[in-house]
DRENNU-792133 format. One record per atom (N, C-alpha, C, CB): residue in one letter; atom name; z negated, x, y; chain. Coordinates in steps of 0.05 Angstrom, whole numbers. Glycine has a CB too. Example, Ala and Ser with C-alpha at 12.3 -4.5 7.8 and 13.67 -1.06 7.14 Angstrom:
2
{code->A | site->N | Z->-156 | X->264 | Y->-114 | unit->A}
{code->A | site->CA | Z->-156 | X->246 | Y->-90 | unit->A}
{code->A | site->C | Z->-156 | X->264 | Y->-66 | unit->A}
{code->A | site->CB | Z->-181 | X->226 | Y->-89 | unit->A}
{code->S | site->N | Z->-142 | X->257 | Y->-45 | unit->A}
{code->S | site->CA | Z->-143 | X->273 | Y->-21 | unit->A}
{code->S | site->C | Z->-157 | X->258 | Y->1 | unit->A}
{code->S | site->CB | Z->-114 | X->282 | Y->-12 | unit->A}
***
This chain:
76
{code->M | site->N | Z->0 | X->16 | Y->-24 | unit->A}
{code->M | site->CA | Z->0 | X->0 | Y->0 | unit->A}
{code->M | site->C | Z->0 | X->17 | Y->26 | unit->A}
{code->M | site->CB | Z->-24 | X->-18 | Y->0 | unit->A}
{code->P | site->N | Z->-16 | X->39 | Y->27 | unit->A}
{code->P | site->CA | Z->-15 | X->55 | Y->52 | unit->A}
{code->P | site->C | Z->12 | X->67 | Y->56 | unit->A}
{code->P | site->CB | Z->-36 | X->77 | Y->50 | unit->A}
{code->G | site->N | Z->28 | X->72 | Y->35 | unit->A}
{code->G | site->CA | Z->54 | X->83 | Y->39 | unit->A}
{code->G | site->C | Z->73 | X->64 | Y->53 | unit->A}
{code->G | site->CB | Z->66 | X->90 | Y->12 | unit->A}
{code->I | site->N | Z->71 | X->38 | Y->47 | unit->A}
{code->I | site->CA | Z->87 | X->18 | Y->61 | unit->A}
{code->I | site->C | Z->80 | X->17 | Y->90 | unit->A}
{code->I | site->CB | Z->84 | X->-9 | Y->47 | unit->A}
{code->I | site->N | Z->54 | X->16 | Y->96 | unit->A}
{code->I | site->CA | Z->45 | X->15 | Y->124 | unit->A}
{code->I | site->C | Z->55 | X->40 | Y->139 | unit->A}
{code->I | site->CB | Z->14 | X->13 | Y->125 | unit->A}
{code->H | site->N | Z->53 | X->63 | Y->126 | unit->A}
{code->H | site->CA | Z->62 | X->88 | Y->139 | unit->A}
{code->H | site->C | Z->92 | X->87 | Y->145 | unit->A}
{code->H | site->CB | Z->56 | X->112 | Y->120 | unit->A}
{code->E | site->N | Z->108 | X->77 | Y->126 | unit->A}
{code->E | site->CA | Z->137 | X->75 | Y->131 | unit->A}
{code->E | site->C | Z->143 | X->55 | Y->153 | unit->A}
{code->E | site->CB | Z->151 | X->66 | Y->105 | unit->A}
{code->V | site->N | Z->129 | X->33 | Y->155 | unit->A}
{code->V | site->CA | Z->133 | X->13 | Y->176 | unit->A}
{code->V | site->C | Z->126 | X->25 | Y->203 | unit->A}
{code->V | site->CB | Z->116 | X->-12 | Y->171 | unit->A}
{code->L | site->N | Z->104 | X->40 | Y->204 | unit->A}
{code->L | site->CA | Z->97 | X->53 | Y->230 | unit->A}
{code->L | site->C | Z->117 | X->74 | Y->238 | unit->A}
{code->L | site->CB | Z->69 | X->66 | Y->227 | unit->A}
{code->L | site->N | Z->128 | X->89 | Y->219 | unit->A}
{code->L | site->CA | Z->148 | X->109 | Y->226 | unit->A}
{code->L | site->C | Z->174 | X->96 | Y->236 | unit->A}
{code->L | site->CB | Z->154 | X->127 | Y->202 | unit->A}
{code->M | site->N | Z->181 | X->73 | Y->224 | unit->A}
{code->M | site->CA | Z->205 | X->59 | Y->233 | unit->A}
{code->M | site->C | Z->199 | X->48 | Y->261 | unit->A}
{code->M | site->CB | Z->212 | X->35 | Y->214 | unit->A}
{code->A | site->N | Z->175 | X->39 | Y->266 | unit->A}
{code->A | site->CA | Z->168 | X->29 | Y->293 | unit->A}
{code->A | site->C | Z->170 | X->51 | Y->314 | unit->A}
{code->A | site->CB | Z->139 | X->17 | Y->293 | unit->A}
{code->I | site->N | Z->162 | X->75 | Y->306 | unit->A}
{code->I | site->CA | Z->164 | X->98 | Y->324 | unit->A}
{code->I | site->C | Z->193 | X->103 | Y->331 | unit->A}
{code->I | site->CB | Z->151 | X->124 | Y->312 | unit->A}
{code->I | site->N | Z->211 | X->102 | Y->311 | unit->A}
{code->I | site->CA | Z->239 | X->107 | Y->316 | unit->A}
{code->I | site->C | Z->251 | X->86 | Y->334 | unit->A}
{code->I | site->CB | Z->255 | X->108 | Y->289 | unit->A}
{code->L | site->N | Z->244 | X->60 | Y->329 | unit->A}
{code->L | site->CA | Z->255 | X->38 | Y->345 | unit->A}
{code->L | site->C | Z->244 | X->39 | Y->373 | unit->A}
{code->L | site->CB | Z->248 | X->11 | Y->332 | unit->A}
{code->L | site->N | Z->218 | X->46 | Y->376 | unit->A}
{code->L | site->CA | Z->207 | X->48 | Y->403 | unit->A}
{code->L | site->C | Z->219 | X->71 | Y->419 | unit->A}
{code->L | site->CB | Z->176 | X->51 | Y->402 | unit->A}
{code->A | site->N | Z->224 | X->93 | Y->406 | unit->A}
{code->A | site->CA | Z->236 | X->116 | Y->419 | unit->A}
{code->A | site->C | Z->264 | X->109 | Y->429 | unit->A}
{code->A | site->CB | Z->238 | X->141 | Y->400 | unit->A}
{code->I | site->N | Z->279 | X->94 | Y->413 | unit->A}
{code->I | site->CA | Z->306 | X->86 | Y->422 | unit->A}
{code->I | site->C | Z->303 | X->66 | Y->445 | unit->A}
{code->I | site->CB | Z->321 | X->73 | Y->398 | unit->A}
{code->S | site->N | Z->284 | X->48 | Y->444 | unit->A}
{code->S | site->CA | Z->281 | X->28 | Y->465 | unit->A}
{code->S | site->C | Z->272 | X->42 | Y->491 | unit->A}
{code->S | site->CB | Z->261 | X->7 | Y->457 | unit->A}
{code->V | site->N | Z->257 | X->63 | Y->490 | unit->A}
{code->V | site->CA | Z->249 | X->78 | Y->514 | unit->A}
{code->V | site->C | Z->273 | X->90 | Y->527 | unit->A}
{code->V | site->CB | Z->228 | X->100 | Y->507 | unit->A}
{code->V | site->N | Z->291 | X->101 | Y->512 | unit->A}
{code->V | site->CA | Z->315 | X->114 | Y->523 | unit->A}
{code->V | site->C | Z->334 | X->93 | Y->534 | unit->A}
{code->V | site->CB | Z->329 | X->131 | Y->501 | unit->A}
{code->E | site->N | Z->335 | X->70 | Y->521 | unit->A}
{code->E | site->CA | Z->354 | X->49 | Y->529 | unit->A}
{code->E | site->C | Z->344 | X->30 | Y->551 | unit->A}
{code->E | site->CB | Z->363 | X->34 | Y->505 | unit->A}
{code->A | site->N | Z->319 | X->34 | Y->559 | unit->A}
{code->A | site->CA | Z->307 | X->15 | Y->579 | unit->A}
{code->A | site->C | Z->322 | X->16 | Y->605 | unit->A}
{code->A | site->CB | Z->277 | X->22 | Y->583 | unit->A}
{code->E | site->N | Z->325 | X->-7 | Y->617 | unit->A}
{code->E | site->CA | Z->340 | X->-9 | Y->643 | unit->A}
{code->E | site->C | Z->322 | X->-1 | Y->666 | unit->A}
{code->E | site->CB | Z->350 | X->-38 | Y->647 | unit->A}
{code->R | site->N | Z->297 | X->-10 | Y->666 | unit->A}
{code->R | site->CA | Z->279 | X->-4 | Y->688 | unit->A}
{code->R | site->C | Z->259 | X->18 | Y->680 | unit->A}
{code->R | site->CB | Z->264 | X->-30 | Y->696 | unit->A}
{code->L | site->N | Z->251 | X->33 | Y->700 | unit->A}
{code->L | site->CA | Z->232 | X->55 | Y->695 | unit->A}
{code->L | site->C | Z->205 | X->45 | Y->686 | unit->A}
{code->L | site->CB | Z->229 | X->72 | Y->719 | unit->A}
{code->I | site->N | Z->195 | X->24 | Y->698 | unit->A}
{code->I | site->CA | Z->169 | X->14 | Y->690 | unit->A}
{code->I | site->C | Z->169 | X->4 | Y->661 | unit->A}
{code->I | site->CB | Z->160 | X->-10 | Y->709 | unit->A}
{code->S | site->N | Z->190 | X->-9 | Y->653 | unit->A}
{code->S | site->CA | Z->193 | X->-18 | Y->626 | unit->A}
{code->S | site->C | Z->194 | X->6 | Y->607 | unit->A}
{code->S | site->CB | Z->219 | X->-34 | Y->622 | unit->A}
{code->A | site->N | Z->207 | X->27 | Y->614 | unit->A}
{code->A | site->CA | Z->208 | X->51 | Y->597 | unit->A}
{code->A | site->C | Z->181 | X->64 | Y->595 | unit->A}
{code->A | site->CB | Z->228 | X->72 | Y->609 | unit->A}
{code->V | site->N | Z->166 | X->65 | Y->616 | unit->A}
{code->V | site->CA | Z->139 | X->77 | Y->615 | unit->A}
{code->V | site->C | Z->120 | X->60 | Y->598 | unit->A}
{code->V | site->CB | Z->127 | X->80 | Y->644 | unit->A}
{code->L | site->N | Z->122 | X->34 | Y->600 | unit->A}
{code->L | site->CA | Z->105 | X->17 | Y->583 | unit->A}
{code->L | site->C | Z->112 | X->20 | Y->554 | unit->A}
{code->L | site->CB | Z->107 | X->-12 | Y->592 | unit->A}
{code->R | site->N | Z->137 | X->22 | Y->548 | unit->A}
{code->R | site->CA | Z->146 | X->26 | Y->520 | unit->A}
{code->R | site->C | Z->137 | X->54 | Y->510 | unit->A}
{code->R | site->CB | Z->176 | X->23 | Y->518 | unit->A}
{code->Y | site->N | Z->138 | X->73 | Y->528 | unit->A}
{code->Y | site->CA | Z->128 | X->100 | Y->521 | unit->A}
{code->Y | site->C | Z->99 | X->99 | Y->514 | unit->A}
{code->Y | site->CB | Z->134 | X->120 | Y->544 | unit->A}
{code->G | site->N | Z->83 | X->84 | Y->529 | unit->A}
{code->G | site->CA | Z->55 | X->81 | Y->524 | unit->A}
{code->G | site->C | Z->50 | X->69 | Y->496 | unit->A}
{code->G | site->CB | Z->41 | X->65 | Y->545 | unit->A}
{code->L | site->N | Z->66 | X->48 | Y->490 | unit->A}
{code->L | site->CA | Z->64 | X->36 | Y->464 | unit->A}
{code->L | site->C | Z->72 | X->55 | Y->441 | unit->A}
{code->L | site->CB | Z->81 | X->10 | Y->463 | unit->A}
{code->L | site->N | Z->92 | X->71 | Y->447 | unit->A}
{code->L | site->CA | Z->101 | X->92 | Y->428 | unit->A}
{code->L | site->C | Z->78 | X->111 | Y->422 | unit->A}
{code->L | site->CB | Z->125 | X->106 | Y->438 | unit->A}
{code->G | site->N | Z->64 | X->120 | Y->443 | unit->A}
{code->G | site->CA | Z->42 | X->138 | Y->440 | unit->A}
{code->G | site->C | Z->19 | X->125 | Y->424 | unit->A}
{code->G | site->CB | Z->31 | X->146 | Y->467 | unit->A}
{code->L | site->N | Z->15 | X->99 | Y->428 | unit->A}
{code->L | site->CA | Z->-6 | X->85 | Y->412 | unit->A}
{code->L | site->C | Z->1 | X->84 | Y->383 | unit->A}
{code->L | site->CB | Z->-9 | X->56 | Y->423 | unit->A}
{code->V | site->N | Z->26 | X->78 | Y->376 | unit->A}
{code->V | site->CA | Z->34 | X->77 | Y->348 | unit->A}
{code->V | site->C | Z->33 | X->105 | Y->336 | unit->A}
{code->V | site->CB | Z->63 | X->66 | Y->346 | unit->A}
{code->F | site->N | Z->40 | X->125 | Y->351 | unit->A}
{code->F | site->CA | Z->39 | X->153 | Y->342 | unit->A}
{code->F | site->C | Z->10 | X->160 | Y->336 | unit->A}
{code->F | site->CB | Z->51 | X->172 | Y->362 | unit->A}
{code->T | site->N | Z->-9 | X->151 | Y->353 | unit->A}
{code->T | site->CA | Z->-37 | X->157 | Y->348 | unit->A}
{code->T | site->C | Z->-47 | X->143 | Y->323 | unit->A}
{code->T | site->CB | Z->-53 | X->148 | Y->372 | unit->A}
{code->V | site->N | Z->-38 | X->119 | Y->318 | unit->A}
{code->V | site->CA | Z->-46 | X->105 | Y->293 | unit->A}
{code->V | site->C | Z->-36 | X->120 | Y->269 | unit->A}
{code->V | site->CB | Z->-35 | X->76 | Y->293 | unit->A}
{code->V | site->N | Z->-11 | X->130 | Y->270 | unit->A}
{code->V | site->CA | Z->-1 | X->146 | Y->248 | unit->A}
{code->V | site->C | Z->-17 | X->171 | Y->244 | unit->A}
{code->V | site->CB | Z->29 | X->154 | Y->254 | unit->A}
{code->L | site->N | Z->-25 | X->185 | Y->265 | unit->A}
{code->L | site->CA | Z->-42 | X->209 | Y->263 | unit->A}
{code->L | site->C | Z->-69 | X->202 | Y->250 | unit->A}
{code->L | site->CB | Z->-45 | X->222 | Y->290 | unit->A}
{code->I | site->N | Z->-81 | X->180 | Y->258 | unit->A}
{code->I | site->CA | Z->-106 | X->172 | Y->246 | unit->A}
{code->I | site->C | Z->-103 | X->166 | Y->217 | unit->A}
{code->I | site->CB | Z->-118 | X->148 | Y->261 | unit->A}
{code->Q | site->N | Z->-80 | X->153 | Y->210 | unit->A}
{code->Q | site->CA | Z->-75 | X->147 | Y->182 | unit->A}
{code->Q | site->C | Z->-71 | X->173 | Y->166 | unit->A}
{code->Q | site->CB | Z->-50 | X->129 | Y->180 | unit->A}
{code->L | site->N | Z->-60 | X->193 | Y->178 | unit->A}
{code->L | site->CA | Z->-57 | X->219 | Y->164 | unit->A}
{code->L | site->C | Z->-82 | X->236 | Y->164 | unit->A}
{code->L | site->CB | Z->-34 | X->234 | Y->177 | unit->A}
{code->R | site->N | Z->-104 | X->224 | Y->174 | unit->A}
{code->R | site->CA | Z->-130 | X->237 | Y->174 | unit->A}
{code->R | site->C | Z->-130 | X->262 | Y->192 | unit->A}
{code->R | site->CB | Z->-139 | X->245 | Y->146 | unit->A}
{code->A | site->N | Z->-119 | X->259 | Y->216 | unit->A}
{code->A | site->CA | Z->-119 | X->281 | Y->236 | unit->A}
{code->A | site->C | Z->-131 | X->270 | Y->262 | unit->A}
{code->A | site->CB | Z->-90 | X->292 | Y->240 | unit->A}
{code->P | site->N | Z->-157 | X->264 | Y->262 | unit->A}
{code->P | site->CA | Z->-169 | X->251 | Y->286 | unit->A}
{code->P | site->C | Z->-169 | X->269 | Y->310 | unit->A}
{code->P | site->CB | Z->-197 | X->242 | Y->280 | unit->A}
{code->D | site->N | Z->-172 | X->296 | Y->306 | unit->A}
{code->D | site->CA | Z->-172 | X->314 | Y->329 | unit->A}
{code->D | site->C | Z->-144 | X->314 | Y->343 | unit->A}
{code->D | site->CB | Z->-179 | X->342 | Y->319 | unit->A}
{code->V | site->N | Z->-123 | X->314 | Y->327 | unit->A}
{code->V | site->CA | Z->-97 | X->313 | Y->339 | unit->A}
{code->V | site->C | Z->-92 | X->286 | Y->352 | unit->A}
{code->V | site->CB | Z->-75 | X->319 | Y->317 | unit->A}
{code->A | site->N | Z->-102 | X->264 | Y->339 | unit->A}
{code->A | site->CA | Z->-99 | X->238 | Y->351 | unit->A}
{code->A | site->C | Z->-113 | X->236 | Y->378 | unit->A}
{code->A | site->CB | Z->-109 | X->216 | Y->332 | unit->A}
{code->L | site->N | Z->-136 | X->247 | Y->380 | unit->A}
{code->L | site->CA | Z->-151 | X->247 | Y->405 | unit->A}
{code->L | site->C | Z->-136 | X->263 | Y->427 | unit->A}
{code->L | site->CB | Z->-179 | X->259 | Y->401 | unit->A}
{code->S | site->N | Z->-125 | X->285 | Y->419 | unit->A}
{code->S | site->CA | Z->-109 | X->301 | Y->438 | unit->A}
{code->S | site->C | Z->-84 | X->285 | Y->447 | unit->A}
{code->S | site->CB | Z->-100 | X->327 | Y->425 | unit->A}
{code->A | site->N | Z->-71 | X->271 | Y->428 | unit->A}
{code->A | site->CA | Z->-48 | X->255 | Y->435 | unit->A}
{code->A | site->C | Z->-55 | X->232 | Y->454 | unit->A}
{code->A | site->CB | Z->-35 | X->243 | Y->410 | unit->A}
{code->V | site->N | Z->-78 | X->220 | Y->451 | unit->A}
{code->V | site->CA | Z->-87 | X->199 | Y->469 | unit->A}
{code->V | site->C | Z->-91 | X->210 | Y->497 | unit->A}
{code->V | site->CB | Z->-113 | X->186 | Y->458 | unit->A}
{code->V | site->N | Z->-105 | X->232 | Y->499 | unit->A}
{code->V | site->CA | Z->-110 | X->244 | Y->525 | unit->A}
{code->V | site->C | Z->-85 | X->252 | Y->539 | unit->A}
{code->V | site->CB | Z->-129 | X->268 | Y->523 | unit->A}
{code->V | site->N | Z->-67 | X->266 | Y->526 | unit->A}
{code->V | site->CA | Z->-42 | X->275 | Y->538 | unit->A}
{code->V | site->C | Z->-25 | X->251 | Y->545 | unit->A}
{code->V | site->CB | Z->-27 | X->294 | Y->519 | unit->A}
{code->G | site->N | Z->-24 | X->231 | Y->527 | unit->A}
{code->G | site->CA | Z->-8 | X->207 | Y->532 | unit->A}
{code->G | site->C | Z->-18 | X->192 | Y->557 | unit->A}
{code->G | site->CB | Z->-8 | X->189 | Y->508 | unit->A}
{code->A | site->N | Z->-44 | X->190 | Y->560 | unit->A}
{code->A | site->CA | Z->-56 | X->176 | Y->583 | unit->A}
{code->A | site->C | Z->-49 | X->191 | Y->609 | unit->A}
{code->A | site->CB | Z->-86 | X->173 | Y->580 | unit->A}
{code->I | site->N | Z->-51 | X->217 | Y->608 | unit->A}
{code->I | site->CA | Z->-45 | X->233 | Y->632 | unit->A}
{code->I | site->C | Z->-16 | X->230 | Y->640 | unit->A}
{code->I | site->CB | Z->-53 | X->262 | Y->628 | unit->A}
{code->V | site->N | Z->1 | X->233 | Y->620 | unit->A}
{code->V | site->CA | Z->30 | X->232 | Y->626 | unit->A}
{code->V | site->C | Z->38 | X->204 | Y->635 | unit->A}
{code->V | site->CB | Z->46 | X->240 | Y->601 | unit->A}
{code->T | site->N | Z->28 | X->183 | Y->623 | unit->A}
{code->T | site->CA | Z->34 | X->156 | Y->631 | unit->A}
{code->T | site->C | Z->25 | X->151 | Y->660 | unit->A}
{code->T | site->CB | Z->21 | X->135 | Y->612 | unit->A}
{code->G | site->N | Z->1 | X->160 | Y->666 | unit->A}
{code->G | site->CA | Z->-10 | X->158 | Y->693 | unit->A}
{code->G | site->C | Z->8 | X->172 | Y->713 | unit->A}
{code->G | site->CB | Z->-38 | X->168 | Y->694 | unit->A}
{code->L | site->N | Z->16 | X->196 | Y->706 | unit->A}
{code->L | site->CA | Z->34 | X->211 | Y->725 | unit->A}
{code->L | site->C | Z->61 | X->197 | Y->728 | unit->A}
{code->L | site->CB | Z->38 | X->240 | Y->714 | unit->A}
{code->F | site->N | Z->72 | X->187 | Y->707 | unit->A}
{code->F | site->CA | Z->97 | X->172 | Y->709 | unit->A}
{code->F | site->C | Z->94 | X->148 | Y->727 | unit->A}
{code->F | site->CB | Z->106 | X->163 | Y->681 | unit->A}
{code->L | site->N | Z->73 | X->132 | Y->724 | unit->A}
{code->L | site->CA | Z->69 | X->109 | Y->740 | unit->A}
{code->L | site->C | Z->64 | X->116 | Y->769 | unit->A}
{code->L | site->CB | Z->45 | X->92 | Y->730 | unit->A}
{code->Y | site->N | Z->49 | X->137 | Y->774 | unit->A}
{code->Y | site->CA | Z->44 | X->147 | Y->802 | unit->A}
{code->Y | site->C | Z->70 | X->155 | Y->815 | unit->A}
{code->Y | site->CB | Z->24 | X->170 | Y->802 | unit->A}
{code->T | site->N | Z->86 | X->170 | Y->800 | unit->A}
{code->T | site->CA | Z->112 | X->180 | Y->811 | unit->A}
{code->T | site->C | Z->131 | X->157 | Y->817 | unit->A}
{code->T | site->CB | Z->125 | X->199 | Y->791 | unit->A}
{code->I | site->N | Z->132 | X->138 | Y->799 | unit->A}
{code->I | site->CA | Z->149 | X->114 | Y->804 | unit->A}
{code->I | site->C | Z->140 | X->99 | Y->829 | unit->A}
{code->I | site->CB | Z->150 | X->96 | Y->779 | unit->A}
{code->R | site->N | Z->114 | X->96 | Y->832 | unit->A}
{code->R | site->CA | Z->104 | X->82 | Y->856 | unit->A}
{code->R | site->C | Z->110 | X->97 | Y->881 | unit->A}
{code->R | site->CB | Z->73 | X->78 | Y->853 | unit->A}
{code->E | site->N | Z->107 | X->124 | Y->881 | unit->A}
{code->E | site->CA | Z->111 | X->140 | Y->905 | unit->A}
{code->E | site->C | Z->141 | X->142 | Y->912 | unit->A}
{code->E | site->CB | Z->100 | X->167 | Y->901 | unit->A}
{code->V | site->N | Z->158 | X->145 | Y->893 | unit->A}
{code->V | site->CA | Z->186 | X->149 | Y->898 | unit->A}
{code->V | site->C | Z->199 | X->122 | Y->903 | unit->A}
{code->V | site->CB | Z->200 | X->164 | Y->875 | unit->A}
{code->G | site->N | Z->191 | X->102 | Y->888 | unit->A}
{code->G | site->CA | Z->203 | X->76 | Y->889 | unit->A}
{code->G | site->C | Z->227 | X->75 | Y->870 | unit->A}
{code->G | site->CB | Z->213 | X->70 | Y->918 | unit->A}
{code->E | site->N | Z->230 | X->51 | Y->859 | unit->A}
{code->E | site->CA | Z->251 | X->49 | Y->838 | unit->A}
{code->E | site->C | Z->277 | X->41 | Y->849 | unit->A}
{code->E | site->CB | Z->243 | X->30 | Y->817 | unit->A}
***
């Protein structure tokens, strides 16, 4: 059963990565990127790598925040 869940999560990562690249609006791309990071973190926890998952959460939060700040400052 964990193998099926793992495969579904990996397919979700692939589909989310494609949707980030294909997004029309920057805000939409950033939100999808945040969801991609969340799914990636779940995969890391499933693989029993909590230290790497914690690092991914911190880096993802910082990068997402910087993206949103930049979009707000520059304007879309």
